[in-house]
LOKOL-636959 format. One record per residue: x, y, z of N, C-alpha, C, O, CB in turn; residue in one letter. Coordinates in steps of 0.1 Angstrom, whole numbers, plus 5000, padded with zeros to 4 digits. Atoms other than C-alpha are relative to their C-alpha. Glycine has a CB too. Example, Ala and Ser with C-alpha at 12.3 -4.5 7.8 and 13.67 -1.06 7.14 Angstrom:
<tornus>
500949885000512349555078500950125000501950125007499050005012A;499149895000513749895071499250115008499750225009500450054986S;
</tornus>
This chain:
<tornus>
501150045008588426277276500449964986499849864981499050115000X;499650045013590226267243500649865000500549794990501050104995X;499450134999592225967255498949895000499049794994500949995012X;501150104999588925787264499449984986499049874982499050055010X;500650015014587525867229500949924991500449844983499850144994X;499050075009590725737213499949855003499849774993501450055003X;500150154997590425397231498749954996498649834992500349985015X;501350055004586725377225499949994985499349904979498950095005X;499950015014587325447188500749874996500349814986500650124994X;499250125004589925177187499249875003499249784995501349995009X;500950114997587424937204499049994989498649884985499450015013X;501150005010584725037179500549944987499849874980499550144998X;499450055013587124957150500049854999499949794988501450064998X;499950155000587424597161498749935003498649815003501149955009X;501250064996583924547173498850014990497850074993499550075013X;501050015010581924497141499549864999500349774998500650054986X;500550134999579524207142498749984992498350064985499849965014X;501350035006576224037130498949975011499349955022500149884990X;501150024990572823987146500149875007500349765001498650014993X;499950124992572923737174499450035014499750135021501449955002X;500649994986570823697206500949955010501849875007498649945001X;499150034989572523657239500149855003501149805008499750075013X;500050144996571523297243500549904989500649784991498649965003X;499650095011572723167209501549985000502250075002499550064986X;498650035000576022987207500649954987501749914986500249895011X;499550065013576222877170500850104992501550064983498849964992X;499249905008577823207158501549975001502049985012499750145005X;498550024999581523137149500750135002500250234998500549934988X;499149884999584223377158500550034986500749934978501149985010X;499449975013585623557128501350075002501650135013499150094992X;498649954998589223667122500350094988500050054976501049885001X;499649925010590623947102501549984998502349995008499850155003X;498750045003593923857085500850114993502050084989500149874993X;499349895007594924187070500250135008499450165017499350024987X;499849864995596324527079499950094988500750074979501450015008X;500249915011595224807057500650145004500450195015498550024997X;499349874997597325127054501349975007501849865006499150095008X;498750014993600425197074499949915013498949925021500550145004X;499950094988601324927100500750085011501950085011500749864997X;499449914990601825157130499849935014499850005024499350135000X;500150074987601424887157501350025008502450025003499849854998X;498949984991603724937187499949905012498849865016500150145005X;500050064987604824737217499750105011499950225009501349925003X;500349914990603724877250501150095004500950215007499549925012X;498849934995607224987260500450124990501150214993501249915002X;499749905010607325197228499150125000499350224993500049944986X;501049895000604325417236500350105010501250095019498649935002X;499849894990604025737256499349965013498649865014499550134994X;500650034987602925747292498550005000497949935008500550115010X;501550005000599325837284499549874995498549815001499550124990X;500450135005598925527263500349885009499549795010500649974986X;499650104990600725317289498950005011498549895016501450025006X;501050004989598225437315498749944995498049885003499850155004X;501250065006595325347292500149854999499249785002499650064986X;499850145002596825007285499949935014499549815014501349974994X;500150064987596924947323498649975004498349895013500750095010X;501450034998593124947322499449904991498249874991499250134999X;500550105009592924677296500549865005501649845009500650034986X;499850144996592624307305500049914987499349944977499049955010X;500150105010593324017282499149895004499049855016501449944996X;501050104997590723747279500649864997501049844985498750024992X;499450135001591923387284498949895003498049915010501249985009X;500850124996590123047284500749955013501949955015500049894989X;499450054987590522907320501049894999501849875007498849965008X;499150115002592322607306501450054997502449974997499549914989X;498749945003595222837296500750065012501850125011499950114989X;499449954987595922927333500049885009499149805009499250125006X;499950114990597122697360500650065013501750125013500849884995X;499649944987597422807397501149915006501049795007498950015010X;498950064994600822717412500050045015500450165018501350034993X;500149964986600322717450501450035006501550115015499449895008X;498649984995604122707457500450154996501050225004501049904995X;499749865005604623027436499050105004499350225004500250004985X;501149904997601323177446499650084988499350204990500450095012X;500349925012600723277410499349904990499449784991501350064994X;500650075011598823167379501149994988501650094984498750064995X;499250025012601023017351499250024988498049974987500749865000X;500749975013600023137316500649914989501849914987500150154996X;499550095011600222887288499850084987498750124983499149874999X;500049925013601123057255500749934989501249824991500850145003X;499450055012602322987220500550124992500150234994499149914992X;499549895009604223197194498950044991498149964986501349954993X;500949955010602223417172500249934987499349904980500250154998X;499750065012604023257143499349864999498849834988501549984999X;500650135001602622917152498450015001497749944995500549915012X;501549994998599123037163499350064988498250024985499850095012X;500649935011598523247132500649974986500350034976500150155002X;499450045012600723077106500650134993500450154981499149934990X;499449875005602723407101501249974991501949884992500350095011X;498850005008605223467074501350045008501250105018499850104988X;498749974993608923487084500350155002500950195011501149944993X;499749854999608923867078499050075009499150195011500050064986X;501049934992605923937100500550055013501249985020498849905002X;499649944987606424167129499349925012498249875010499750155001X;500550064987605924027165499849854999499349795008498750075003X;500350155002605923667151500649925011500149815014500549964987X;499450084990608223547179499550035014499949965024501550035000X;500649974987606223697207498949905004498349844995499450145000X;501050104996603923477228498650065000498450185001500349965015X;501549974999600123477226499349905007499749785008499550024985X;500950094993597423317246498650055001497749975001500649985014X;501349944999594523557250499249994987499849984976500050145004X;500850005012591623547226499450134997498950164986498949895001X;500649875002590423897231500550105011501350055019498450005001X;499649904989590924217252498750065005497750064998501050104995X;501249934994588524417274500550125008501650125014499249905009X;499649874993588624767289499150025012497950005012499850124990X;500749984987587724847325499250134999499750244998501050015012X;500849885000584725087324499150025012498450125013499149994987X;500749994988583225027358500949935011501849865007498649944999X;499250064989584524907392500149854999501149795003499550045014X;500050155003583624547382499549974986499049864984499349925011X;500550025013582624597346501050024989501850124989498850104997X;499149995011584624537314499250014987498149954986500949874999X;500649995013583724637279500949924990502149944989499950154995X;499350085010584724387252499149984987498150054986500449865006X;500850025012583524267218499049895003499249805011500949964988X;501150104998580224067217500449864996500049765002498850044993X;499650135004581823787198501149935009501449825007500550004985X;499050064990584423737226499449925011500049835016500850115006X;500750084990581823607250498649974995497750054997499950085014X;501250025008579123447230498849955009497649975005500249894989X;501050064992577123277258500449995014501550025018499549874994X;499750024986576923197295501149905002501949915012498749965007X;499050114998579122887291501450074997502350045005499849894990X;498749935002581923107276500350105011501550115014500050074986X;499849914988581423357304500649925011501549975018498750075004X;499550084989581923077329501449964999502149945009499149885002X;498650055002585222967314501050114997502150094995500049904989X;499249895004586523317307500850055012500350055024499250124994X;499249934989589423467328500650124994501250124983501149905005X;499549875004590423827325501350035007501350045020498950115002X;498649984994594123897331500550144997500650184985501049894995X;499449875002595624237336501549985000502149905007499650105012X;498550004999599324307329500749914990501949904991500449975013X;499350095010600024067300500550094989499750124980499049894995X;499449915010602324287280501550005001502149975012499550145001X;498549984999606024337271500350145004500050234996500749964986X;499949864995606924637292501350064999501550185002499649995014X;498649955001610624667286500649954986500349844982500949955011X;499350045012612724657254500849885002501749885011500850124994X;499250124999614124317249499549915011500149805013501450035003X;500550084989612124187279498949904995498449924984499550095011X;501050105004609723897279498650045004498450135013500349865006X;501449994994605923887283499949925012500649825013498949964989X;500150084988604923757317499649864997498749844989499150075010X;500450145001604723387320499149955011498549845012501249904999X;500950024988602823407353499550135005500150245003500749925011X;500649884994600623657371499549975014499149865017498950064991X;500550014987599523717406498549985000497850034991500350125009X;501450035000596023597416499250135000498050144996499649925012X;500749874999595023967422499850064986499050154984500850105009X;500149955014595424027384499149914992498949944980501450014994X;500950105008593023737374498650015005498450005017500649865001X;501449984996589323787374499149904991499449884980499550154998X;501050085007586423557364498850084995498550185001499649885009X;501249945005583423647344498849955008498549835008499849974985X;501250044992580323647367498750004992497949914994499950105011X;501250005008577723747341500250104988501050194989498850045008X;500049905011577223917307498850095003497750055002499849924986X;501049904997575324237316499250034988498050044988500750125006X;500649965012574624337280500949954988502149954989499850154999X;499350055012575524197246499350034988498150014987500349855002X;500749975013574824297210501049984989502150034989499550155000X;499250025012576224187177499150034988498049974987500649864999X;500749975013575024327143501050034990501650144990498950115002X;499149975011577024297112499350024987500050034976501049884999X;500749995013574324337086500250144994500150245001498449985002X;499649875007575224607060498850094999498950214997500649974987X;501149925002571624717058499550075013498650155013498849924994X;500449954987571324797095500650145002501750174998500449915011X;499649864997571525157107501149995012501950085013498850095005X;499150024989573425027138500949884998500349764998499349995014X;499150115001576524807132500950005012501750095014500850014986X;499250004987578024707165500349865004499749764999499250075011X;499650134995579624427183500750035014501850065015501149934991X;499549964987580024477221499349915010498349855008499750145003X;500550074988579524307255500550075012501750115013500349855000X;499649954987579524447290500049885009499049815011499150115005X;499850124992580824177314500250055014501150135017501149924995X;499849974986580524187352501049895005500849775002498749995008X;499050094995583524037370499649945014498649985019501350075002X;500350064987583523817401500350085012499950055023500749875001X;499749914989584824107422500450134994500750154982501049945010X;499549875005585824477420501449994997502249925003499750105011X;498649995005589024547402500850105009500350215012500150044985X;499149914992591924687423501350024992501749934985500249945014X;498749985006595124847411499950054986501050074980500849885001X;500149955014593724967377498950105000497850085006499749884991X;501049895001591825277368498949974990499149914980500750134996X;501150005009588425297352500250104989500550214991498650025008X;499949915011588525447317498750074999497650014997500349924987X;501249935001586025727315499450004986500249994976500250155003X;500650005013583525717286499450134997498750205005498849895001X;500649875005582626027266498549984997498249904988500850064988X;501550025001578826057269499350124994498150114991499449975013X;500749885004578226407257500250034985499250044978500550125008X;499749965014579926497224500049874991500549774995501350084999X;499950115009579426267194501449984995502250074993499050024988X;498650035005582526087181500150044985499150014978500349855002X;499849985014583926207148500449874993500849784999501150114998X;499750125008584425957120501549985000502049894995499550014986X;
</tornus>
């Protein structure tokens, strides 16, 4: 349960937003360009087994144009770019040579339900073009991120079940989340339990 709280706290930290109804598409995505405090980011292979197990329940969100099915290989090719190029990173920035392609992440909280940030899927059109990919990570020291994935690891967005964005400082509830239903039940990955009883500490 503590692990579930930890991942939900992490999601809460990045899911801060502004008022927006589910049908509105004019809201731009926003980007945070700073790290405050100690930079304790780790690659997946550097974490303990508990965090690796949690990470296995996290999917990356891609635009469908960034995937291409190769019938000969029986896999989806992933189109990526370097972090350095995508984010105009300084030469000293960590992870700058690693590939990136996803625009967001999402956590498996139901057999076909993902929890993500509300600004990651702003409307039905973005849902239709969204592809959720499990397993995009550097899993071994010195190893590459996958350049292709099996079709069993790729899911489409069937519908946005619930979505809320509120970034107003005067609001009692500041949140940014969306629950997305996939085109089928997820296999090979565990559902992350949600703590529903005890309140989360600050």
